C-alpha positions as CSV (number, residue, x, y, z in Angstrom):
1,X,-0.1,0.0,-0.5
2,X,1.4,3.6,-1.4
3,X,1.1,6.4,1.4
4,X,1.2,10.0,0.2
5,X,2.7,13.1,2.2
6,X,3.2,16.2,1.2
7,X,4.9,18.4,3.1
8,X,5.8,22.6,2.6
9,X,1.5,23.0,3.3
10,X,1.2,26.5,4.2
11,X,-2.7,27.5,4.3
12,X,-6.1,25.9,3.9
13,X,-6.5,26.4,0.8
14,X,-3.3,25.0,-0.4
15,X,-4.0,22.2,2.2
16,X,-7.7,21.1,0.8
17,X,-6.4,20.9,-2.4
18,X,-3.4,18.6,-1.5
19,X,-6.5,16.1,0.6
20,X,-9.3,16.8,-2.2
21,X,-5.7,15.5,-4.6
22,X,-5.7,12.5,-1.7
23,X,-2.7,13.0,0.4
24,X,-3.0,10.9,3.0
25,X,-0.5,13.3,5.2
26,X,0.1,16.7,5.3
27,X,3.6,18.4,6.1
28,X,3.7,21.3,7.9
29,X,6.9,22.5,8.4
30,X,8.1,24.4,11.7
31,X,12.1,25.0,10.6
32,X,12.1,29.3,10.4
33,X,14.8,28.6,7.9
34,X,12.8,27.7,5.6
35,X,10.2,29.6,3.7
36,X,7.5,27.4,4.5
37,X,7.6,27.6,7.9
38,X,5.0,28.2,9.7
39,X,3.9,29.5,13.6
40,X,1.9,27.4,15.5
41,X,-1.0,30.1,15.8
42,X,-0.9,29.5,11.9
43,X,-0.6,25.9,11.9
44,X,-3.3,25.9,13.8
45,X,-5.8,27.6,11.6
46,X,-5.4,25.6,8.7
47,X,-5.2,22.6,11.5
48,X,-8.6,23.4,12.5
49,X,-10.1,24.4,8.8
50,X,-9.0,21.0,7.3
51,X,-10.6,18.3,9.6
52,X,-14.0,21.6,9.5
53,X,-14.0,21.4,5.9
54,X,-13.0,17.4,5.9
55,X,-14.0,15.8,9.4
56,X,-13.3,11.7,8.6
57,X,-11.8,12.1,5.7
58,X,-9.1,15.0,7.0
59,X,-5.1,13.6,6.1
60,X,-3.0,12.3,9.4
61,X,-1.8,16.5,10.4
62,X,1.9,16.1,10.5
63,X,4.2,18.7,12.3
64,X,8.0,18.4,11.4
65,X,10.7,19.6,13.1
66,X,14.8,19.3,12.9
67,X,16.6,19.5,16.3
68,X,13.6,20.8,18.9
69,X,13.0,19.2,22.2
70,X,10.5,17.1,23.2
71,X,9.2,19.9,24.8
72,X,9.0,22.5,22.5
73,X,8.0,19.9,20.1
74,X,4.8,18.9,22.4
75,X,3.9,22.6,23.1
76,X,4.1,23.0,18.7
77,X,1.3,19.9,18.5
78,X,-1.0,20.8,20.9
79,X,-1.1,24.6,20.2
80,X,-0.8,23.7,16.8
81,X,-3.4,20.8,16.5
82,X,-1.0,18.3,15.3
83,X,-1.5,14.8,15.0
84,X,2.0,13.8,14.4
85,X,5.7,14.9,14.5
86,X,8.4,14.4,11.9
87,X,11.6,14.7,13.2
88,X,15.0,16.0,11.5
89,X,18.6,16.2,12.4
């Protein structure tokens, strides 16, 4: 079985397009040097909007983190409304 994850989502409109195209997971980036990095509050607007629009059909929402502490990842996941964390670094 193939699972598709699209990373670097920065807007609700783009996230909805990805979900409608069949993405199983969406990656939201929390690495500030990246031009696609989000704040936790911006991520929450996307995650809440997706869940409201798609309900149970919402993809898994993954935070992408680089070299952060467990406590910082946990804090961002909670604020951002994320389902999972992807660790890099």
